[in-house]
N, C-alpha and C positions, 0 to 999 in steps of 0.2 A: 586295439591296434593303431599304430601313429601313422598319421597320413605321409603319403610320399611328397618329397620335397617338390617345389614347382619346376617345370621344364624351363631350363634357361633360354633366352631368346638365342644365346651362342650355339644352343643344340636343335633350334627350330621352334621355341616356343615363343609366345606372345611377349614382346617387349614391354617392361613394367612402366616405361614413358614413351610415347610417340610425339607427343608435341615439342617444339624446340624451347630451349632456354631463352631468356630476354635477349633481344638482339642487340648488336654492338657494331658500330657507333650508334649512339642515340643522336638525332638532331631534327630540326624543323624548321618554323618560320624564322627564329631569330639568327639562326646560322646563315640562313639563305639572304636575310636581310643586311646582315653584317658583311658578309663575303661578298655579295653584289655592291654595297656601298665602297668597300676597298677597291673593287675592280674597276667601277665607274669614277672613282677618283683619279685613276691614272698614275697614281702615287704607289707603285708596287714595291718600291724598295723601301727598308727601314729608315734610311737616311732622310727621306721626302714625306714619310707618312706620319700618323698619329697612332695606329693601332698598336705598334710594338710598344710605345712608350707607355699607354696607356694599360696595357697588359702587365708590363714589367712593376708599374707601381702597384696594381692592384694584387698581383700574386706576392710580390715581397712582402706586402701589408697583411696578406692572408697568412703568410708563414711566420710573422713575427720579424721581419728583416727590414732595413732600412734600404736594401739596394737589390734590385734585380736586373740581370743582363740575359736577354734572350739570344739563342744561337740556334745554329742549323739543326742540333740533335744532341742527346744526351751523351753521345761518346765525346764529342767534341767538347762540352761543358767540362766532362771530368778532365780532359786534357788540359785545358786554359785554366782549370783551378789548380792544378799542379803546377804549371808552367807560371801562373802568377805568383805562387808561393816560392818560387825559385828552384824548385826540383830540377836536379841536372845530373848529367853522366858522374856514376859513382855513388850516387844517392840511394837509398833504399826505401821503399813504401811497403807497410804493412798491409795486405790485403787478404779477403777471405778466398778460399779455393771454389765455395759453393755459389756462384753469382754468373752473371753474363759475362762473355770474355772481354768486354769493352771495359771493365774495370781494371783488368790487369794490362790490357793493351794500351790503355792511357798512358800507364807507367813506361812501359816499353817505348811509347812514341816520345818521352822526354829523355831518352837515352838512361833511365834509370832502371833499378832493379825490383820487381815485385817479390816480395817476401811472402810466402802462403803461410797462414797462420790456421789452424783447424776451426770449425766451427763447432758451437755448443750441440751435444745431441738434442737438447729439450727444445731449442729455438732455431737451430740451423743459421743463428747469426754468429759473427766473429766472436770466439771465447776469450773473454777477458782475462780467464786465467793462465792463458798459453802467450798474451803478448809479450810482457816483459822479457821472456826467455829469448824471445825473437829480436829484440832490439840490440843494436851494435851501435858503434860510433858513426856509422854512415847513414843510420836511419833518419829520415826527414819529416816522415808523415805518417799517420794512420788512417786507412781508408775504409770504415766499416760500411757495410750494405745492409739497409733496413730490408730484410730479404722477405719478400712477399708482402711487404707493408707492415710488419712487425719492427719497431722500432728496437735497434740493437741496444746493449746497456750502455748508454751514453755518459750514466754519472761515472762508471768504473773507467770507461775508455778515456773520459776527459781528465780523470783524476791522473792515469799514466802518462797521460801526455803532457800535463802541466809539470809534474814531476821530472821528465825526462826532456822538457824543452821541445816536445813535437807540436806539429798543425794536425789538427783532426779535419778531414774532408768527408761529408756526408755523401754517400751515395743514396740517393732518395728517389732514383728511378721509379720504384715501386710504392712511393710513401706519400703521394699527394693526400695531405688531410690526416695523416696519421699523427699521433701524439704520444710524448713521453711526459708522464707526470703533469700534463695539461698544456705543454709546450709542443708546439707543432714542429715536425720534422722540417728541417730546412733552416732552422736557427739554433740547431743543437751542437754545433761544431764551429770551427773558424770560417768554412764556406760550405755551400752545398751544391750538388748537382740533380737536376731532374730532366726526366725525358718526357717529350709528349708523342712518341712513336705510336702506332695504330692500335697497338693492344693496350696501351696505358690508361690509367682511370682518368686522366685529363689527355685527350689527345688532339693534335691535328695533323695525322699522317706522319710527319716527321716535326723535329723541333727539340728544344730544350732551353733550360734557364739555369742560371748560377744565382744564388741569393747569399747575401753575406751582411752582416753590421759593420764591416771594416771598411770605411770609406777609402782610404789608400788601396785596398785591394781590389775594391769595386772598380776602381779609377783604371787600375792596370788591367784587370778583366776587360774592361770596354776599351781600351786600347789595344789588346792583342786580338779581340774579335773584330777590330776595325782597321786592319792593316798597320797596326803599330802606330797609328797616331795618337798624339796626347789632345787632351780635350781641348786646350787652347792652340794647339800647334795648326800649321798651315795644311791645305788639301795634298800636296805634294811633300810634306814634311813626316817623315816616317822615323820617329826617334827610338822605338825598338822594334825587334822581330814580332811580326805579328801575320795576320792573314784576315781574309774576308771570310767570316764565319756567321754573319749577319743573317737573322732570320728574315724572311720575306712577309709583306705585309698581308696578303691573302691569308696565310698560316696564322698570323698574329689576331686578325679579325675572327677567325674560326675558333682560336682558344679562348677570345674575349667571350664569344657565345657559349662555348662549351663550360667556361669558368662560371657561368651562372648555374649550372646544373651540379656543380662539384659537391658543395656542401650536403646537399638533400643526398645526392647518390652516396656519398662517404657514410651518412648515417644510416642509410638502408644496407649497405655492405657490412658495416660494423654490426647491426642487430642480426641480420642472417648469419654472418660469420660465428657469432657467440651462440646462436640456436643451433647450428650445425654440429658446432663442436660439442656441445652437450649431447647431441644425439648420437654422433659417431663414439663418443666416449663409453656409450654403453654397449657397444659391439666389441665382442673380443677379438683382438687382433688389429684393431684400428685405434690409433693414439693421436689425436689432434696435438700439434706442437703446444708446448706451453706458453700461456701468456701471463704474466704478472700483473700485479695491481699498477705498477708503472706504466704498462702501457695502455693509457687511458683511453685511446682510440686506435684501432687497427683499420687499415683502408683495405685489407684483403685484395690487393692486387692478384695475390695467388694464395688459395687457400691450400695449406700444406698439411698433410696428415702423415702418419708412418704406418708402414704395413708389416704385420707380424704374420708369417705363414702359417704358425702354430694355430691360430684362432681359424685357419681357413684349410684344415687338413692336410697341411704341407703344399698347399697349391702354391707354386712360384709366383711373384707379383705381377709377372707379364700375363699369365693366365686370368688372374683377378682382374687386371685392366682391359683385357679383351671381352671379358664377361660384364663388367660394367658397362663398357660401350655400347656393345649390343643392347643392353637394357636402355639405352637412350642417354646416358650419363656421360658427359664430354670430360673424362679422367684422363690424367697422363703420368708417366714416372718423372718427368721434369729433366734436370739435366741429366745426359746419361754418363759423364764422366766429370772428374774435377778438371778446372782449368788446366792445371800443369798436365794433364793427360791428353788434351786437344793436340793434333797432329802437328800444329806448327810449333808448339812448345817442345813437343818430343822430338821433332826434326831439327829445332833450334834454327828456325828461318825466319829472323828477324829483320828481314829486308835491309834498308841501310842503317838500321840500328845494331848498337851493341857489337862492336867489333870483337868483343871479348866472348860472344857467343856463350852465353848463359846455359847452364845445364841442369833441366829439371827432371832428368830421367830417373834419378833417385828420390825425389820429392816423394813424400809421404803423409798424407791427412787421414788417418784412419776412419773418423767418424763421417767426414765428407764422403769418402770413398765407399763406406757403407750405405750412406743416403743415396749415393748414384746407383749403386749396384743391386740393391735390394729392398730398400726402406721407403723411400719417398713416393709419395703420391701428391698430384696437383690438380686443383679445379681452377679454371679461370675467373677473373673478376665479374664479367658479365652476368655469371650464374647467380651472382648475389643481389642483382638488381630486381629479381622478381618477388613473389610472394613468399611467406613462410612456408606453403605447401611445396614449393620447390624443394625446400630444405628436406622435407619429410619424404619427397621422392628419393632423394639421394640415400638417405638413411635405409629406406624400405628396399632399394635395389641393393644395397649392400647386405642386409638381411637375407634378402632371397638368395643371393650367391652365396652367402656362407650358408644357408640351410642346403643349397645343391652340393656345396664343397663336401659338406659332412655325411652327406647320402640321407 
């Protein structure tokens, strides 16, 4: 006689895991010392301090780039990258629909048109097979996202861009320390954008940075984030349209301290992510996203896997998520809809931009829609900073839920 399945925590049973996962953010004496030093210097703005400059140099070198420009947040860094490349009204930029809304909003704020190209079902990154058919004479750039920290197929994307004379902008908001064939995210396109928002693998509450090897492009970005002032211009000389998008010194000091932790944390996340992928792949109905040999390191800002209800006796994804969370696993379903299904895209409420009022009501990216509707599951990056036994707990909780589902 077979044993009855364990009683789920969702139904009043004992949770598989009661203790919390690794805390985030991680900070200590170094953060306190550097932030206090910045505070006591009295030079709190980027113009007069040294912390931004030091961080820019260190982070750019880390990515393999010559130039880094810190800015107030990742959304602004995307907009400035597009702006610096000359994206203007009437231009089109290819973007994935499975990403944070800022990837597309940055294009809108340049008065340009986001063209949504579907994601690959195995990676959730921009599908190179679908890019060329979306290119028109108005296409100016391709903006791939390294979703969850898994680098997009930059070989194929760059090859298409070279063939068609397009710029490639990396949205690397999830990809601090990720690698493609041994090269770091941030140096894989013409220019890259990173975010330092609270949830990011390298964080200061807010903040962002642009990285590039193109000196002329870097100088233009510096002018744009510095009220349009050129390097050798006067204080009241505003040669191009720009704004004050400079990052403060206290946040830069915090980033310098956090940066000392990034490499070790990235190795830990990568190791735990690989281990969890192997364990979940053994469970019918759970499929980690594909990671080819080209993805030599994965930052696992988000660990994404796919849910098949057939492996759980037809349970809808939402019931699986509730059951796992009750067992102590901080899982979520991620993005609820593709970007073009967000209310402001559907209402065509683009504020002062786009008098033409772009219409996305008939947009369709079936792979992305399926991911949002019933397939995708996420775990946050902080989960992957703990010991291997934490990965065992996640897999054990999934097996417990599966046994209960199957009765």
